[in-house]
C-alpha positions in Angstrom: 120.2 62.7 38.7 122.4 64.6 36.6 124.7 66.3 39.0 125.6 70.2 37.6 129.0 70.5 36.9 130.4 72.9 39.6 131.1 75.5 37.3 127.4 75.8 36.3 126.8 75.6 40.1 129.0 78.4 41.0 127.6 80.8 37.8 123.6 79.7 39.0 124.4 81.0 42.3 126.4 84.3 41.1 123.1 84.7 39.0 120.6 84.0 41.4 122.3 86.3 43.8 122.4 89.3 41.2 118.7 89.0 40.3 118.1 89.0 43.9 119.5 91.7 44.8 118.7 93.9 41.8 115.2 93.2 43.0 116.1 93.8 46.3 117.7 97.4 45.4 114.9 98.8 43.2 112.3 101.4 43.7 108.5 100.0 45.2 106.1 102.4 44.5 102.6 102.1 45.8 99.9 104.2 46.4 97.2 104.0 48.8 94.1 105.7 50.2 94.4 106.9 54.4 91.3 107.2 56.2 90.2 110.0 58.4 88.2 107.5 60.8 91.4 105.5 61.3 94.8 106.3 63.6 97.5 104.7 60.9 97.2 102.9 57.8 99.4 100.0 57.0 101.8 101.1 53.1 102.7 97.4 52.8 106.3 98.7 53.2 108.8 98.1 55.3 111.7 100.7 55.5 115.9 99.7 56.6 118.0 102.4 57.1 119.6 104.6 54.2 116.4 103.9 52.2 114.9 107.2 50.7 111.2 107.8 51.2 109.1 110.1 49.1 105.7 110.8 49.6 103.4 112.7 47.5 99.7 113.1 49.2 96.6 114.9 47.4 92.3 115.2 48.4 90.6 116.4 51.3 88.8 115.0 54.7 85.8 116.8 56.1 87.2 117.2 59.8 84.2 118.4 61.9 80.1 118.3 61.6 79.9 121.5 60.3 81.2 120.2 57.2 85.1 121.9 57.1 87.1 120.3 54.9 92.0 120.5 54.7 94.2 118.8 52.7 97.4 117.2 53.1 99.2 120.1 54.6 96.5 120.7 57.5 97.2 124.0 59.1 99.9 125.5 60.6 99.1 125.3 64.6 100.4 122.4 66.3 99.2 119.3 67.4 100.5 119.8 71.2 97.0 119.0 72.6 97.0 115.3 74.4 94.3 113.9 72.3 96.2 114.7 68.9 97.2 111.8 66.6 100.9 113.1 67.4 101.8 114.3 70.5 105.7 113.9 70.9 107.0 116.3 68.3 104.0 118.6 67.9 103.4 119.3 63.4 100.8 121.0 61.9 97.1 120.0 63.0 94.8 117.9 60.5 97.5 117.0 57.8 98.6 114.0 56.1 101.2 112.2 59.1 103.5 109.3 58.9 105.4 107.2 61.4 107.4 104.2 61.2 107.0 101.4 63.8 106.8 97.6 64.2 102.8 97.7 64.4 100.5 100.5 64.4 100.7 102.3 67.9 99.3 105.4 69.9 102.4 106.5 71.5 102.5 110.1 70.3 105.6 109.9 67.7 105.3 110.7 64.2 106.6 113.2 61.6 104.7 115.3 59.4 103.8 114.5 55.1 102.0 117.2 53.9 101.5 117.4 49.9 105.0 116.4 49.7 107.4 115.0 51.5 111.1 113.7 51.1 113.3 112.4 53.9 116.1 109.2 54.6 115.3 106.8 57.1 115.9 106.8 60.3 113.2 109.9 60.3 113.6 111.7 63.5 110.5 110.8 66.1 109.3 107.8 64.8 108.4 104.7 67.1 111.8 102.7 65.6 114.1 104.1 63.5 113.1 101.1 61.0 109.9 99.2 60.5 106.8 99.0 58.6 105.6 102.5 57.0 102.4 103.7 58.3 100.8 107.2 57.3 97.4 108.9 59.8 95.5 112.1 59.5 96.5 114.4 62.6 93.5 114.2 63.8 91.8 115.5 67.8 90.6 111.9 68.1 92.7 110.1 70.4 91.9 109.5 74.2 94.4 111.7 76.1 95.2 108.0 77.9 96.5 106.8 74.8 94.3 103.6 74.9 92.3 104.0 71.7 90.7 106.3 69.6 87.7 108.8 71.0 84.0 107.3 69.0 82.5 110.9 69.6 85.8 112.5 67.6 86.1 109.9 64.7 82.2 110.2 64.1 82.4 113.6 62.0 85.2 112.6 60.3 84.4 112.0 56.4 86.7 111.6 53.2 90.5 110.3 53.0 93.7 111.2 51.3 95.6 109.5 48.6 99.2 108.9 49.5 101.5 107.7 46.7 104.8 106.4 48.5 108.2 105.8 46.9 110.8 103.8 48.5 114.5 103.5 47.4 116.4 101.2 49.0 119.9 102.6 50.3 118.6 106.1 48.2 119.2 108.6 51.0 122.5 109.2 50.2 122.7 109.0 47.0 122.4 112.2 45.7 122.3 114.8 48.3 121.8 118.6 47.6 124.4 120.9 47.7 123.0 124.1 49.6 124.3 127.6 48.3 124.8 130.4 50.9 124.6 133.7 49.3 125.3 137.2 51.9 123.8 140.7 51.4 124.7 144.1 51.0 128.1 144.6 53.6 128.4 141.5 53.9 129.8 138.0 53.6 130.2 134.3 54.3 130.5 135.5 58.1 126.8 136.8 57.9 126.0 133.1 58.4 127.3 132.6 61.6 127.7 128.7 62.3 124.8 128.2 59.6 127.1 125.9 57.3 128.9 124.2 59.9 125.1 122.5 61.2 124.2 121.8 58.2 127.1 119.7 57.0 127.2 118.0 60.3 123.2 117.5 60.5 121.9 116.7 57.0 123.7 114.6 54.4 124.6 117.4 52.2 127.7 116.7 49.7 128.7 120.4 50.0 127.8 123.9 51.8 129.4 126.2 49.4 129.5 130.4 49.9 128.7 132.7 46.9 131.4 135.7 48.3 130.8 139.3 46.4 131.9 141.2 49.0 135.1 143.9 47.6 137.9 143.4 45.5 138.7 140.1 47.4 136.4 138.5 45.6 137.8 138.6 42.7 134.3 140.0 40.8 135.7 143.4 39.3 134.3 146.8 40.5 132.2 147.1 37.9 130.4 144.0 37.7 129.8 144.7 41.5 128.1 148.2 41.4 125.1 146.2 39.6 123.2 143.6 40.6 122.0 142.1 37.2 126.0 141.7 36.9 126.1 139.8 39.8 123.5 137.8 40.0 124.3 137.1 36.4 127.9 135.8 38.1 125.8 133.5 40.7 123.9 132.4 38.5 127.7 131.2 36.9 128.6 129.7 40.2 126.1 127.7 40.7 125.6 126.3 37.3 129.6 125.5 37.6 129.0 123.6 40.9 126.5 121.5 39.6 128.1 119.9 36.8 131.2 119.5 38.5 129.2 117.8 41.6 126.8 116.1 39.0 124.0 117.4 40.3 120.9 118.8 38.9 119.3 121.2 41.4 121.0 123.0 44.5 118.9 124.7 47.5 119.7 128.1 48.8 120.1 130.2 51.8 119.7 134.3 51.1 120.0 137.2 53.1 118.8 140.8 52.0 120.4 142.0 48.6 121.5 138.2 48.6 117.9 137.4 47.6 117.4 140.0 45.1 120.0 138.3 43.3 118.6 134.9 43.0 115.3 136.4 42.0 116.5 138.2 39.3 118.8 135.2 37.9 115.0 133.3 38.4 113.2 136.2 37.0 115.5 136.1 33.8 117.2 139.4 34.3 120.5 137.9 33.3 122.4 136.2 30.5 122.4 132.7 32.1 118.7 131.2 31.3 117.3 129.9 34.6 115.6 126.2 33.9 114.8 125.5 38.0 118.2 124.8 39.6 117.0 125.7 42.8 115.1 123.0 44.3 113.9 125.0 47.6 115.0 128.8 48.2 115.0 130.3 51.8 115.0 134.4 51.2 115.6 136.0 55.1 115.5 139.7 55.0 115.3 140.6 51.3 113.8 143.9 50.6 111.7 142.5 47.7 110.1 145.8 47.2 112.9 147.8 48.0 114.5 150.5 51.1 114.4 154.1 52.1 116.6 156.3 50.7 118.9 156.4 53.3 119.8 153.0 53.7 123.5 153.2 53.5 123.7 155.7 56.4 121.5 153.4 58.4 123.1 150.2 57.3 126.7 151.6 58.2 125.6 153.3 61.5 124.5 149.5 62.3 126.8 147.2 61.8 129.3 150.3 63.5 127.4 149.1 66.6 127.9 145.8 65.9 131.1 146.1 65.8 131.5 145.3 61.9 132.2 147.2 59.4 131.2 146.8 55.4 132.6 144.1 53.2 132.5 146.2 50.2 135.4 148.2 50.3 135.2 150.4 47.4 132.0 153.0 48.1 130.9 153.5 44.4 130.1 149.4 44.5 128.4 150.0 47.4 126.4 153.0 46.9 125.1 152.0 43.9 124.1 148.5 45.4 122.4 150.5 48.0 120.6 153.3 45.0 119.3 149.9 43.2 117.6 148.6 46.1 115.7 151.7 47.1 111.6 152.2 46.6 111.0 152.7 43.4 114.3 151.7 41.5 114.7 151.0 37.9 116.2 147.9 39.3 113.1 146.8 42.1 110.5 147.5 39.4 111.9 145.3 36.6 112.4 142.3 38.9 108.6 143.2 40.2 107.5 142.9 36.5 109.7 140.3 35.5 108.7 137.9 38.4 105.4 138.1 37.8 105.7 137.3 34.5 107.4 134.2 35.6 105.2 133.5 37.9 102.3 132.9 35.3 104.5 130.6 33.1 104.6 128.9 36.5 109.2 129.1 35.7 108.9 130.0 39.4 107.2 127.7 42.2 106.1 129.6 45.6 106.0 126.8 47.4 109.5 126.0 46.8 110.5 129.3 48.3 110.4 129.9 52.3 110.2 134.0 53.2 111.6 134.6 56.3 110.5 138.1 57.6 113.1 139.9 61.0 110.8 141.3 63.4 113.0 143.7 65.7 112.0 145.2 69.1 109.9 148.1 67.4 107.1 146.0 66.9 103.6 147.5 67.0 101.2 146.8 70.3 99.2 143.3 69.9 103.1 141.5 68.0 102.6 142.6 64.7 105.8 142.9 63.0 107.2 146.3 61.6 110.4 145.0 60.6 113.5 144.1 61.5 115.0 148.2 62.1 116.9 147.9 58.2 113.7 146.3 55.8 110.0 146.7 56.9 108.4 143.9 57.1 105.6 144.8 54.4 109.1 145.1 51.5 110.4 142.0 53.3 107.3 139.4 52.2 106.2 138.1 49.3 102.6 138.2 48.9 100.4 135.1 50.0 97.3 135.4 48.0 96.9 131.2 48.1 97.4 128.3 50.2 100.1 127.3 47.8 102.0 130.1 47.9 105.3 131.1 49.6 105.6 130.1 52.8 106.1 133.0 55.4 107.3 133.2 58.7 108.2 135.8 61.3 110.7 136.2 63.5 111.7 138.4 66.1 115.2 138.8 64.9 116.8 142.0 63.3 118.3 142.2 60.6 122.3 142.1 60.8 122.6 141.3 64.3 120.2 138.1 64.1 119.0 136.8 61.4 120.8 134.8 59.6 123.3 135.0 62.4 122.8 131.1 63.3 124.6 130.2 66.5 122.8 127.1 67.6 120.7 124.5 66.5 118.0 126.0 68.3 118.1 129.0 66.4 114.2 130.1 65.2 115.9 130.1 61.6 118.2 127.0 61.4 115.2 125.1 62.7 112.9 126.5 59.7 116.0 126.7 57.1 117.1 122.6 57.7 113.0 121.6 58.4 111.7 123.1 55.0 115.4 121.8 53.0 114.5 118.6 54.3 110.4 117.9 54.1 109.6 121.4 52.0 107.5 122.5 55.2 107.8 125.3 57.7 106.3 125.0 60.9 108.1 126.5 63.4 106.6 128.8 66.0 106.2 132.2 64.7 105.6 135.8 67.0 102.3 136.8 65.4 102.2 138.5 62.3 102.8 141.2 60.0 101.4 144.7 60.9 98.8 146.0 58.7 100.5 148.5 56.7 101.9 147.9 52.5 104.1 150.2 50.6 102.4 152.4 48.0 105.1 153.2 45.8 105.6 156.1 42.9 108.6 155.7 40.7 109.6 159.4 39.2 108.5 160.1 35.9 109.1 163.1 33.3 106.9 166.0 32.6 105.3 165.8 29.3 106.4 169.2 28.4 110.0 169.5 29.8 110.7 166.1 29.6 112.5 167.0 33.0 111.7 164.5 36.1 109.4 165.1 38.8 111.6 166.1 42.0 109.0 167.5 44.2 105.3 167.0 45.1 103.2 169.8 46.0 100.2 167.8 47.0 99.0 164.4 47.8 95.6 163.5 48.2 93.8 159.7 49.2 90.5 159.5 47.7 87.7 156.3 48.2 84.9 157.6 47.0 85.5 158.4 42.6 86.4 156.4 40.0 86.4 153.1 42.0 86.3 150.3 39.8 83.4 147.5 40.3 85.9 145.3 42.2 86.0 147.7 45.0 82.7 146.4 47.3 82.3 149.7 48.7 82.3 153.0 46.8 80.4 155.6 49.0 83.2 156.6 52.1 84.2 159.8 52.3 87.9 161.2 51.1 90.4 160.1 53.7 92.8 162.5 55.5 96.3 162.8 52.9 98.9 160.5 54.0 102.5 161.6 54.5 104.5 161.2 51.7 108.3 160.6 51.8 110.3 161.5 49.2 112.3 158.5 48.2 115.8 159.7 46.5 116.4 159.8 43.0 113.7 157.0 42.6 110.1 158.7 43.5 107.6 158.6 46.7 106.7 156.1 48.5 104.0 155.8 52.0 102.9 153.1 54.1 98.7 152.1 53.2 96.9 150.4 55.3 96.7 147.0 53.6 93.4 146.0 54.9 91.5 148.5 53.2 89.6 147.9 50.2 90.3 150.4 47.6 92.2 153.9 47.1 92.7 156.3 44.4 95.9 158.6 44.7 96.5 161.8 42.9 100.1 163.1 42.6 100.7 167.0 41.7 103.9 167.9 40.3 106.0 170.2 40.8 105.3 171.3 36.4 102.3 171.9 35.0 101.6 168.1 34.0 98.1 166.9 34.9 96.9 165.4 37.6 99.0 161.9 37.6 95.5 158.8 39.0 97.0 155.9 40.6 94.7 152.7 41.2 95.1 150.5 44.3 93.2 147.8 45.3 93.3 146.6 48.7 97.5 147.1 48.8 97.6 145.3 45.9 99.1 146.0 42.4 96.9 147.1 39.6 96.9 147.7 36.3 97.5 151.3 37.1 100.1 151.6 40.1 103.7 150.0 38.9 104.4 149.0 42.5 102.3 148.2 45.6 103.4 146.1 48.3 100.5 144.2 50.2 100.5 142.5 53.6 
């Protein structure tokens, strides 16, 4: 047998090693069917520390004898009952879930997957830090002694989820997504408390940066601070510059109050900087999407003084101008509402990538319904949810300036929601009740057709439910309701609350001048063709 020269042996060894490493480091991808009748389905993949796991789930499962079905995201209720597949760290019921273990186990461990999941090994609450990757259906069909499946609970299940899994060895730390914090009106980076530090400590973040536009110290000229659109343009430049310098394509954003309007203005196309998906996930906390009352400045400054703080915007001209653009019915709010709706239609804005956190102060209605956070009413802080994949909305018993985003510890509900949403694209933390059954109806100012002067008074307001109702209204023969209270919105118009659970309203406004009666149509607290701005539940 001819011996190979030592140099060739060395080259052969190095080439073999290179090929082995290359093959080992390449991504692995499989598509599996996750049964509704089995506890766990083995994906056939083994994961190690540092591996990046991405899972997309689809399909539906029938989970009861009545024929009820559910998708991979399951339900918002949590699986704390003993008979669910996962009990150690309660997750959504009837959802697609995962676990990492050496073998299939019924120890109650696991994590939520849903329709989209991305995480780095080790993943919290798994049986083992590394090992085989299992997927399952989080149904209540496990015997409470964890000895096996309850045959009766399994019998009414049918169907399966389809899961596509990609594992990138060592990819978990390859390109962390930076986080940008955007404070609100009269706020600063200090508004977020310990949020920045906790995100750095608990997540693989390359950087957590703050967009600070408060006062002259920010370096932003007064004429730009006076205009929310110009401020939004500054924010866009800030984020785009950061992505270029860090070599990343996307960022995650946490925005509080007015800061959320700046982010949405960029995403809606109101700035000179084009938006093209630079935000991966967005958290909007206490943002007045549909406006605030005209005495916002007085109420806000009063609350800040009560909390022992001062407004960090040191120029009253900027402060008052910003507040004026946030009033119910302002041109800025109206334009943002219209342009945002257009972007939704074009799918430039993706609702499932947006988490809306609504503050509920102690002034809640009986039964736990949320009225607002003492500055922004809940209906204004809530982007309307009309379909299962719409904005995730969570209500927390927190106030606007004091505690909604002022994170003090890892147990703070806002921090729990933010971290889960950024890490996994989910938001399953428990919430206290829901929003109150009131929507906001805003009537912007218009000009008199004869004098071309704006209406500055409303002499009469009527709400009818029995005339001129379109076919979409199920009931058209109800008696007219008692006129409801309308409040002036400063220089922008008038506003009132509507019960969003009722079918249809016709609103008649009789103005100061001789202009004909104005008729606006409202359907269940939602925007209609004739109504410029209506906020529902």
